[in-house]
N, CA, C and O atoms as a GROMACS GRO file, in nm:
protein
  352
    1MET      N    1   0.081  -0.110   0.005
    1MET     CA    2   0.000   0.000   0.000
    1MET      C    3   0.088   0.127   0.004
    1MET      O    4   0.190   0.134   0.073
    2THR      N    5   0.046   0.220  -0.069
    2THR     CA    6   0.118   0.355  -0.080
    2THR      C    7   0.068   0.463   0.035
    2THR      O    8  -0.043   0.454   0.087
    3ALA      N    9   0.147   0.549   0.064
    3ALA     CA   10   0.100   0.660   0.149
    3ALA      C   11  -0.018   0.738   0.099
    3ALA      O   12  -0.099   0.786   0.178
    4GLU      N   13  -0.030   0.751  -0.032
    4GLU     CA   14  -0.130   0.808  -0.091
    4GLU      C   15  -0.269   0.721  -0.077
    4GLU      O   16  -0.377   0.778  -0.072
    5ALA      N   17  -0.260   0.603  -0.073
    5ALA     CA   18  -0.369   0.511  -0.062
    5ALA      C   19  -0.431   0.515   0.082
    5ALA      O   20  -0.551   0.512   0.110
    6LEU      N   21  -0.329   0.523   0.164
    6LEU     CA   22  -0.374   0.536   0.310
    6LEU      C   23  -0.435   0.675   0.338
    6LEU      O   24  -0.535   0.684   0.409
    7ASN      N   25  -0.380   0.776   0.287
    7ASN     CA   26  -0.448   0.904   0.302
    7ASN      C   27  -0.580   0.918   0.223
    7ASN      O   28  -0.663   0.998   0.267
    8ALA      N   29  -0.604   0.857   0.127
    8ALA     CA   30  -0.728   0.864   0.044
    8ALA      C   31  -0.834   0.790   0.103
    8ALA      O   32  -0.949   0.824   0.076
    9GLU      N   33  -0.814   0.689   0.184
    9GLU     CA   34  -0.924   0.585   0.227
    9GLU      C   35  -0.933   0.600   0.387
    9GLU      O   36  -0.841   0.557   0.457
   10ARG      N   37  -1.038   0.658   0.437
   10ARG     CA   38  -1.046   0.666   0.575
   10ARG      C   39  -1.047   0.534   0.655
   10ARG      O   40  -0.997   0.523   0.767
   11PRO      N   41  -1.113   0.426   0.583
   11PRO     CA   42  -1.102   0.293   0.649
   11PRO      C   43  -0.960   0.247   0.670
   11PRO      O   44  -0.929   0.185   0.772
   12LEU      N   45  -0.876   0.277   0.578
   12LEU     CA   46  -0.740   0.240   0.587
   12LEU      C   47  -0.668   0.326   0.692
   12LEU      O   48  -0.586   0.271   0.765
   13ARG      N   49  -0.692   0.453   0.702
   13ARG     CA   50  -0.642   0.533   0.810
   13ARG      C   51  -0.681   0.474   0.940
   13ARG      O   52  -0.596   0.460   1.028
   14LEU      N   53  -0.800   0.441   0.958
   14LEU     CA   54  -0.860   0.397   1.095
   14LEU      C   55  -0.794   0.245   1.120
   14LEU      O   56  -0.761   0.215   1.235
   15ALA      N   57  -0.778   0.162   1.027
   15ALA     CA   58  -0.706   0.043   1.031
   15ALA      C   59  -0.573   0.066   1.072
   15ALA      O   60  -0.527   0.000   1.166
   16GLY      N   61  -0.494   0.164   1.005
   16GLY     CA   62  -0.362   0.201   1.052
   16GLY      C   63  -0.342   0.247   1.197
   16GLY      O   64  -0.251   0.207   1.269
   17GLU      N   65  -0.434   0.332   1.232
   17GLU     CA   66  -0.442   0.375   1.377
   17GLU      C   67  -0.450   0.260   1.473
   17GLU      O   68  -0.387   0.252   1.579
   18ALA      N   69  -0.550   0.153   1.415
   18ALA     CA   70  -0.565   0.042   1.520
   18ALA      C   71  -0.444  -0.033   1.539
   18ALA      O   72  -0.403  -0.066   1.650
   19VAL      N   73  -0.376  -0.066   1.412
   19VAL     CA   74  -0.242  -0.144   1.421
   19VAL      C   75  -0.132  -0.068   1.515
   19VAL      O   76  -0.067  -0.127   1.601
   20ILE      N   77  -0.120   0.064   1.489
   20ILE     CA   78  -0.047   0.157   1.575
   20ILE      C   79  -0.070   0.129   1.718
   20ILE      O   80   0.024   0.100   1.793
   21GLY      N   81  -0.198   0.139   1.760
   21GLY     CA   82  -0.241   0.119   1.886
   21GLY      C   83  -0.205  -0.017   1.945
   21GLY      O   84  -0.155  -0.027   2.057
   22ARG      N   85  -0.232  -0.128   1.863
   22ARG     CA   86  -0.181  -0.264   1.902
   22ARG      C   87  -0.028  -0.275   1.927
   22ARG      O   88   0.020  -0.331   2.026
   23LEU      N   89   0.045  -0.216   1.829
   23LEU     CA   90   0.201  -0.220   1.835
   23LEU      C   91   0.232  -0.140   1.988
   23LEU      O   92   0.303  -0.193   2.074
   24GLY      N   93   0.178  -0.028   2.001
   24GLY     CA   94   0.201   0.025   2.129
   24GLY      C   95   0.180  -0.054   2.255
   24GLY      O   96   0.259  -0.068   2.348
   25ASP      N   97   0.044  -0.110   2.242
   25ASP     CA   98   0.014  -0.189   2.358
   25ASP      C   99   0.110  -0.314   2.382
   25ASP      O  100   0.132  -0.361   2.494
   26ILE      N  101   0.165  -0.363   2.265
   26ILE     CA  102   0.255  -0.484   2.275
   26ILE      C  103   0.387  -0.436   2.334
   26ILE      O  104   0.451  -0.501   2.417
   27ALA      N  105   0.424  -0.312   2.283
   27ALA     CA  106   0.545  -0.266   2.338
   27ALA      C  107   0.551  -0.237   2.478
   27ALA      O  108   0.656  -0.254   2.539
   28THR      N  109   0.444  -0.194   2.536
   28THR     CA  110   0.425  -0.169   2.687
   28THR      C  111   0.432  -0.305   2.767
   28THR      O  112   0.467  -0.306   2.885
   29THR      N  113   0.400  -0.415   2.703
   29THR     CA  114   0.415  -0.535   2.776
   29THR      C  115   0.537  -0.615   2.770
   29THR      O  116   0.547  -0.717   2.838
   30LEU      N  117   0.630  -0.577   2.694
   30LEU     CA  118   0.754  -0.642   2.665
   30LEU      C  119   0.839  -0.632   2.781
   30LEU      O  120   0.864  -0.526   2.838
   31PRO      N  121   0.883  -0.744   2.812
   31PRO     CA  122   0.999  -0.752   2.926
   31PRO      C  123   1.105  -0.646   2.894
   31PRO      O  124   1.122  -0.607   2.778
   32ASP      N  125   1.177  -0.599   2.995
   32ASP     CA  126   1.282  -0.519   2.972
   32ASP      C  127   1.389  -0.573   2.898
   32ASP      O  128   1.454  -0.503   2.821
   33GLU      N  129   1.415  -0.704   2.919
   33GLU     CA  130   1.518  -0.764   2.843
   33GLU      C  131   1.508  -0.776   2.708
   33GLU      O  132   1.610  -0.793   2.641
   34VAL      N  133   1.388  -0.770   2.652
   34VAL     CA  134   1.348  -0.762   2.511
   34VAL      C  135   1.391  -0.619   2.464
   34VAL      O  136   1.484  -0.603   2.384
   35THR      N  137   1.329  -0.530   2.511
   35THR     CA  138   1.359  -0.383   2.470
   35THR      C  139   1.511  -0.357   2.498
   35THR      O  140   1.573  -0.296   2.411
   36LYS      N  141   1.575  -0.395   2.606
   36LYS     CA  142   1.720  -0.364   2.604
   36LYS      C  143   1.790  -0.441   2.499
   36LYS      O  144   1.887  -0.387   2.445
   37ALA      N  145   1.756  -0.558   2.462
   37ALA     CA  146   1.825  -0.637   2.353
   37ALA      C  147   1.791  -0.588   2.207
   37ALA      O  148   1.854  -0.634   2.112
   38THR      N  149   1.704  -0.507   2.190
   38THR     CA  150   1.671  -0.463   2.065
   38THR      C  151   1.674  -0.304   2.064
   38THR      O  152   1.568  -0.244   2.051
   39PRO      N  153   1.780  -0.245   2.075
   39PRO     CA  154   1.792  -0.102   2.095
   39PRO      C  155   1.783  -0.027   1.952
   39PRO      O  156   1.784   0.096   1.946
   40GLU      N  157   1.775  -0.103   1.846
   40GLU     CA  158   1.758  -0.041   1.714
   40GLU      C  159   1.598  -0.019   1.704
   40GLU      O  160   1.559   0.030   1.598
   41ILE      N  161   1.519  -0.044   1.786
   41ILE     CA  162   1.375  -0.011   1.777
   41ILE      C  163   1.353   0.101   1.880
   41ILE      O  164   1.391   0.091   1.997
   42PRO      N  165   1.289   0.208   1.830
   42PRO     CA  166   1.261   0.318   1.919
   42PRO      C  167   1.129   0.299   2.013
   42PRO      O  168   1.023   0.360   1.994
   43TRP      N  169   1.150   0.212   2.109
   43TRP     CA  170   1.044   0.162   2.193
   43TRP      C  171   0.964   0.280   2.248
   43TRP      O  172   0.842   0.276   2.257
   44ARG      N  173   1.035   0.379   2.284
   44ARG     CA  174   0.967   0.491   2.348
   44ARG      C  175   0.865   0.563   2.258
   44ARG      O  176   0.754   0.603   2.293
   45GLU      N  177   0.922   0.572   2.135
   45GLU     CA  178   0.846   0.634   2.029
   45GLU      C  179   0.724   0.545   1.987
   45GLU      O  180   0.621   0.601   1.952
   46VAL      N  181   0.733   0.415   1.989
   46VAL     CA  182   0.633   0.327   1.950
   46VAL      C  183   0.526   0.353   2.054
   46VAL      O  184   0.410   0.375   2.019
   47LYS      N  185   0.561   0.351   2.184
   47LYS     CA  186   0.456   0.366   2.296
   47LYS      C  187   0.402   0.488   2.273
   47LYS      O  188   0.279   0.490   2.273
   48GLY      N  189   0.467   0.605   2.249
   48GLY     CA  190   0.413   0.746   2.234
   48GLY      C  191   0.318   0.752   2.121
   48GLY      O  192   0.219   0.823   2.130
   49MET      N  193   0.342   0.680   2.012
   49MET     CA  194   0.266   0.680   1.904
   49MET      C  195   0.119   0.623   1.931
   49MET      O  196   0.023   0.672   1.872
   50ARG      N  197   0.106   0.523   2.018
   50ARG     CA  198  -0.011   0.452   2.067
   50ARG      C  199  -0.077   0.552   2.157
   50ARG      O  200  -0.200   0.553   2.155
   51VAL      N  201  -0.020   0.628   2.228
   51VAL     CA  202  -0.096   0.728   2.325
   51VAL      C  203  -0.158   0.841   2.211
   51VAL      O  204  -0.272   0.883   2.227
   52VAL      N  205  -0.091   0.880   2.117
   52VAL     CA  206  -0.151   0.967   2.015
   52VAL      C  207  -0.270   0.910   1.945
   52VAL      O  208  -0.374   0.972   1.925
   53ALA      N  209  -0.246   0.783   1.908
   53ALA     CA  210  -0.359   0.727   1.836
   53ALA      C  211  -0.488   0.701   1.914
   53ALA      O  212  -0.598   0.702   1.859
   54ALA      N  213  -0.469   0.677   2.046
   54ALA     CA  214  -0.572   0.648   2.138
   54ALA      C  215  -0.640   0.768   2.201
   54ALA      O  216  -0.760   0.764   2.226
   55HIS      N  217  -0.565   0.872   2.226
   55HIS     CA  218  -0.611   0.989   2.296
   55HIS      C  219  -0.592   1.116   2.231
   55HIS      O  220  -0.669   1.205   2.269
   56ALA      N  221  -0.502   1.149   2.135
   56ALA     CA  222  -0.492   1.273   2.075
   56ALA      C  223  -0.493   1.252   1.929
   56ALA      O  224  -0.404   1.297   1.857
   57TYR      N  225  -0.599   1.180   1.882
   57TYR     CA  226  -0.615   1.130   1.737
   57TYR      C  227  -0.619   1.260   1.648
   57TYR      O  228  -0.591   1.246   1.529
   58HIS      N  229  -0.650   1.380   1.694
   58HIS     CA  230  -0.644   1.497   1.615
   58HIS      C  231  -0.499   1.527   1.582
   58HIS      O  232  -0.481   1.601   1.485
   59ARG      N  233  -0.395   1.484   1.643
   59ARG     CA  234  -0.254   1.503   1.610
   59ARG      C  235  -0.190   1.403   1.534
   59ARG      O  236  -0.068   1.408   1.512
   60ILE      N  237  -0.273   1.301   1.487
   60ILE     CA  238  -0.206   1.180   1.410
   60ILE      C  239  -0.126   1.240   1.285
   60ILE      O  240  -0.175   1.332   1.220
   61ASP      N  241  -0.020   1.193   1.259
   61ASP     CA  242   0.053   1.221   1.149
   61ASP      C  243   0.039   1.102   1.056
   61ASP      O  244   0.103   1.002   1.087
   62TYR      N  245  -0.041   1.098   0.939
   62TYR     CA  246  -0.061   0.993   0.866
   62TYR      C  247   0.066   0.943   0.794
   62TYR      O  248   0.088   0.825   0.769
   63GLU      N  249   0.147   1.046   0.765
   63GLU     CA  250   0.271   0.993   0.694
   63GLU      C  251   0.344   0.921   0.785
   63GLU      O  252   0.399   0.817   0.748
   64GLU      N  253   0.355   0.964   0.911
   64GLU     CA  254   0.429   0.877   1.011
   64GLU      C  255   0.372   0.740   1.023
   64GLU      O  256   0.445   0.641   1.025
   65VAL      N  257   0.230   0.735   1.032
   65VAL     CA  258   0.166   0.603   1.030
   65VAL      C  259   0.213   0.520   0.926
   65VAL      O  260   0.251   0.405   0.947
   66TRP      N  261   0.212   0.572   0.816
   66TRP     CA  262   0.245   0.478   0.688
   66TRP      C  263   0.403   0.443   0.696
   66TRP      O  264   0.438   0.331   0.660
   67VAL      N  265   0.483   0.520   0.735
   67VAL     CA  266   0.624   0.493   0.755
   67VAL      C  267   0.638   0.385   0.856
   67VAL      O  268   0.716   0.291   0.844
   68THR      N  269   0.558   0.404   0.954
   68THR     CA  270   0.578   0.280   1.072
   68THR      C  271   0.525   0.168   1.028
   68THR      O  272   0.580   0.062   1.058
   69LEU      N  273   0.415   0.168   0.954
   69LEU     CA  274   0.354   0.042   0.912
   69LEU      C  275   0.429  -0.035   0.796
   69LEU      O  276   0.438  -0.157   0.790
   70ALA      N  277   0.483   0.056   0.703
   70ALA     CA  278   0.544   0.014   0.593
   70ALA      C  279   0.682  -0.030   0.619
   70ALA      O  280   0.720  -0.136   0.568
   71ARG      N  281   0.759   0.038   0.690
   71ARG     CA  282   0.910   0.035   0.701
   71ARG      C  283   0.945  -0.013   0.846
   71ARG      O  284   1.030  -0.101   0.859
   72ARG      N  285   0.887   0.039   0.951
   72ARG     CA  286   0.932   0.018   1.087
   72ARG      C  287   0.877  -0.115   1.138
   72ARG      O  288   0.953  -0.192   1.197
   73ARG      N  289   0.752  -0.146   1.118
   73ARG     CA  290   0.699  -0.255   1.167
   73ARG      C  291   0.778  -0.390   1.117
   73ARG      O  292   0.809  -0.482   1.194
   74PRO      N  293   0.802  -0.388   0.989
   74PRO     CA  294   0.881  -0.509   0.953
   74PRO      C  295   1.018  -0.522   1.023
   74PRO      O  296   1.055  -0.633   1.062
   75ARG      N  297   1.087  -0.420   1.040
   75ARG     CA  298   1.209  -0.427   1.129
   75ARG      C  299   1.184  -0.451   1.266
   75ARG      O  300   1.274  -0.505   1.332
   76MET      N  301   1.060  -0.415   1.328
   76MET     CA  302   1.024  -0.458   1.471
   76MET      C  303   1.014  -0.606   1.465
   76MET      O  304   1.072  -0.676   1.548
   77ASP      N  305   0.944  -0.655   1.370
   77ASP     CA  306   0.926  -0.803   1.367
   77ASP      C  307   1.049  -0.881   1.360
   77ASP      O  308   1.068  -0.982   1.427
   78GLU      N  309   1.139  -0.828   1.272
   78GLU     CA  310   1.269  -0.891   1.251
   78GLU      C  311   1.357  -0.904   1.371
   78GLU      O  312   1.423  -1.005   1.398
   79ALA      N  313   1.352  -0.780   1.448
   79ALA     CA  314   1.426  -0.760   1.574
   79ALA      C  315   1.375  -0.870   1.667
   79ALA      O  316   1.457  -0.948   1.716
   80ILE      N  317   1.247  -0.882   1.692
   80ILE     CA  318   1.204  -0.968   1.786
   80ILE      C  319   1.227  -1.113   1.756
   80ILE      O  320   1.251  -1.197   1.842
   81LYS      N  321   1.217  -1.140   1.615
   81LYS     CA  322   1.245  -1.289   1.571
   81LYS      C  323   1.393  -1.309   1.596
   81LYS      O  324   1.421  -1.418   1.646
   82CYS      N  325   1.494  -1.228   1.573
   82CYS     CA  326   1.623  -1.230   1.618
   82CYS      C  327   1.642  -1.268   1.761
   82CYS      O  328   1.704  -1.369   1.794
   83TRP      N  329   1.588  -1.185   1.845
   83TRP     CA  330   1.598  -1.194   1.986
   83TRP      C  331   1.550  -1.327   2.033
   83TRP      O  332   1.611  -1.388   2.121
   84ARG      N  333   1.425  -1.380   1.965
   84ARG     CA  334   1.384  -1.512   2.007
   84ARG      C  335   1.472  -1.605   1.987
   84ARG      O  336   1.505  -1.685   2.075
   85HIS      N  337   1.526  -1.603   1.852
   85HIS     CA  338   1.631  -1.689   1.794
   85HIS      C  339   1.743  -1.707   1.892
   85HIS      O  340   1.778  -1.818   1.932
   86ALA      N  341   1.797  -1.597   1.928
   86ALA     CA  342   1.926  -1.603   2.024
   86ALA      C  343   1.886  -1.661   2.148
   86ALA      O  344   1.974  -1.717   2.214
   87GLN      N  345   1.753  -1.656   2.195
   87GLN     CA  346   1.728  -1.705   2.325
   87GLN      C  347   1.722  -1.864   2.322
   87GLN      O  348   1.728  -1.930   2.425
   88GLY      N  349   1.710  -1.918   2.203
   88GLY     CA  350   1.714  -2.063   2.181
   88GLY      C  351   1.584  -2.124   2.194
   88GLY      O  352   1.570  -2.245   2.178
   0.00000   0.00000   0.00000
């Protein structure tokens, strides 16, 4: 999906907001050992985006939502998979 598609379709924007919220919820429940072992992920910002999506939705930057979903979320997945693999 492109940023333009996200901006053009309200249902896609709402879905993006929901995913951002879920990512933030997950980030808040991760053990410290995970967040410390994956410093390449900006966990504080991930949590902060969840707060904006849930409580300050008038301030949502949909370009940032798109970048997070298209580029950062796959890196988050990979970082967690690498951490899990290293744990054996």
